[in-house]
C-alpha positions, -999 to 999 in steps of 0.1 A, spaced: 149 176 162 141 155 130 115 130 117 140 102 108 132 79 78 144 44 77 164 38 45 154 0 42 116 4 45 111 41 39 88 47 71 91 81 89 94 83 126 82 110 151 103 140 160 134 130 179 169 145 187 188 113 182 182 87 154 161 57 166 181 27 177 161 4 153 132 4 130 104 -16 144 90 -22 110 121 -37 96 131 -54 131 101 -79 126 101 -110 107 79 -96 78 107 -72 68 144 -72 76 173 -48 87 197 -42 59 227 -63 57 247 -30 59 228 -22 92 202 2 102 205 36 84 185 67 84 178 98 64 154 127 65 130 141 40 150 174 40 181 156 32 165 138 3 152 171 -10 184 190 -5 204 161 -22 185 167 -53 187 130 -65 151 119 -61 121 127 -83 84 116 -82 67 110 -115 29 109 -118 16 88 -146 -19 85 -160 -29 49 -160 -65 53 -170 -96 74 -166 -94 88 -130 -62 69 -119 -25 79 -117 4 61 -103 31 79 -83 66 65 -81 100 78 -69 131 75 -89 157 63 -81 138 36 -60 137 43 -23 130 21 5 106 -7 -8 100 10 -41 63 7 -40 39 26 -61 12 51 -45 -21 58 -65 -41 86 -69 -77 82 -75 -97 112 -89 -133 103 -85 -164 124 -92 -162 146 -62 -135 128 -40 -96 125 -45 -77 97 -26 -42 87 -23 -41 49 -18 -9 39 0 20 64 3 57 69 -6 84 84 14 95 114 -10 73 145 -13 84 178 -26 71 211 -39 69 198 -75 48 168 -64 25 191 -44 20 214 -73 12 185 -97 -13 169 -75 -29 204 -67 -34 207 -103 -52 175 -104 -75 186 -77 -56 179 -45 -60 152 -20 -92 146 0 -80 117 21 -53 91 22 -59 52 30 -33 28 38 -32 -10 31 -6 -19 57 23 -6 76 51 -12 51 36 17 31 29 41 59 62 60 48 59 97 51 21 97 53 18 125 78 39 148 57 14 140 27 -15 146 50 -3 178 63 6 191 26 -30 184 15 -48 191 47 -62 155 46 -71 126 70 -53 93 69 -73 62 73 -58 32 89 -74 -1 104 -73 -1 140 -59 -36 141 -25 -20 129 -25 8 153 6 -6 171 27 0 140 24 37 138 57 52 140 47 90 137 15 97 156 -7 124 142 -42 138 149 -48 133 111 -49 96 115 -83 80 115 -84 44 131 -114 26 115 -128 -7 127 -150 -35 112 -146 -51 78 -152 -23 55 -154 15 54 -171 34 26 -152 67 23 -172 80 -5 -199 64 -26 -183 35 -46 -148 39 -28 -145 13 0 -117 2 21 -120 -36 27 -102 -52 55 -90 -88 46 -62 -93 69 -34 -118 58 -1 -100 54 -10 -78 85 -40 -83 108 -54 -49 95 -43 -57 59 -68 -37 36 -75 -34 -1 -95 -8 -20 -126 -15 -40 -132 13 -64 -166 5 -79 -165 35 -104 -131 26 -117 -126 11 -152 -155 27 -168 -179 14 -140 -166 -22 -142 -146 -19 -110 -109 -17 -100 -92 -33 -70 -61 -19 -56 -43 -44 -33 -10 -30 -21 7 -65 -16 -20 -79 5 -28 -95 -28 2 -94 -51 5 -99 -88 33 -123 -96 57 -124 -126 30 -143 -146 4 -117 -148 -25 -141 -149 -19 -150 -113 -16 -134 -79 -2 -146 -45 -7 -141 -8 22 -140 19 28 -133 54 64 -122 45 75 -117 10 110 -107 18 115 -139 39 93 -161 20 69 -170 49 36 -183 35 1 -176 49 -21 -205 61 -45 -221 35 -74 -211 58 -63 -174 57 -60 -174 18 -95 -192 17 -109 -163 38 -95 -136 17 -106 -152 -14 -142 -155 -1 -142 -119 8 -127 -107 -25 -154 -128 -47 -180 -105 -32 -163 -73 -47 -168 -56 -77 -138 -55 -100 -124 -66 -134 -89 -52 -131 -63 -53 -102 -34 -31 -95 -9 -40 -68 18 -20 -50 45 -26 -77 28 -15 -106 18 -49 -117 -16 -50 -132 -42 -76 -141 -61 -61 -169 -90 -84 -176 -110 -111 -155 -90 -101 -122 -117 -113 -100 -115 -148 -115 -79 -150 -116 -78 -142 -78 -99 -171 -72 -79 -195 -94 -47 -183 -77 -62 -188 -41 -72 -225 -52 -36 -230 -66 -21 -216 -34 -41 -239 -12 -35 -269 -31 3 -263 -31 2 -260 6 -19 -291 11 3 -312 -12 -23 -320 -37 -12 -295 -65 21 -316 -73 45 -342 -61 83 -334 -61 
């Protein structure tokens, strides 16, 4: 019996004798099945291979990034938040080994995991079991769970305060349950927003974008982007971190609003004429 991991998206599946026929995350139009076909691995194989390593980098007071090299799956970054009396892992990565566990334990361990959307569920149950922590996922994305666990807490509504000043905000968009994290205590109390790729920082770090599918270039409706921007303007943050370690360091709140306006104007045909 193995918990197989899709090598394209990095999401781990429940225990089975045979490999799953297809990854339901990749077999849907927001993602894709590799041109080389559906391939699988296991965490045990990745560890035994000795190729992969996690790096934990200090970003700023109370915030660390966690990445795997060489890149695996989608190649996202997870973030470890060390608040006053509460440590949170925001989003997740597939690879975890004893060295990673020791390093995080030295930082105080993990009290909870929270996920932005299904593309980053990865090996979340492995992480939760390693640190004896619950996993918070919005109930609107319940159908995308590939490895069920009693550690998963399905929350409902538009926001959930895990600890004072640490609030998951459901804004939808990329996925119905798509969520971002408002960390009011971050950035020396000026606030930090961690967005996965529900809101993604683009190549020009002064702007962000919003998509139904990034891989297949399917945009969101203007009304959805307008709804997201209306929610975000109410939140407390001056800095923004996305899932690929792209950062807007200043005036992030204003830049999200300008980006939403540009996006909607482009969809409506009022931004440019080509």
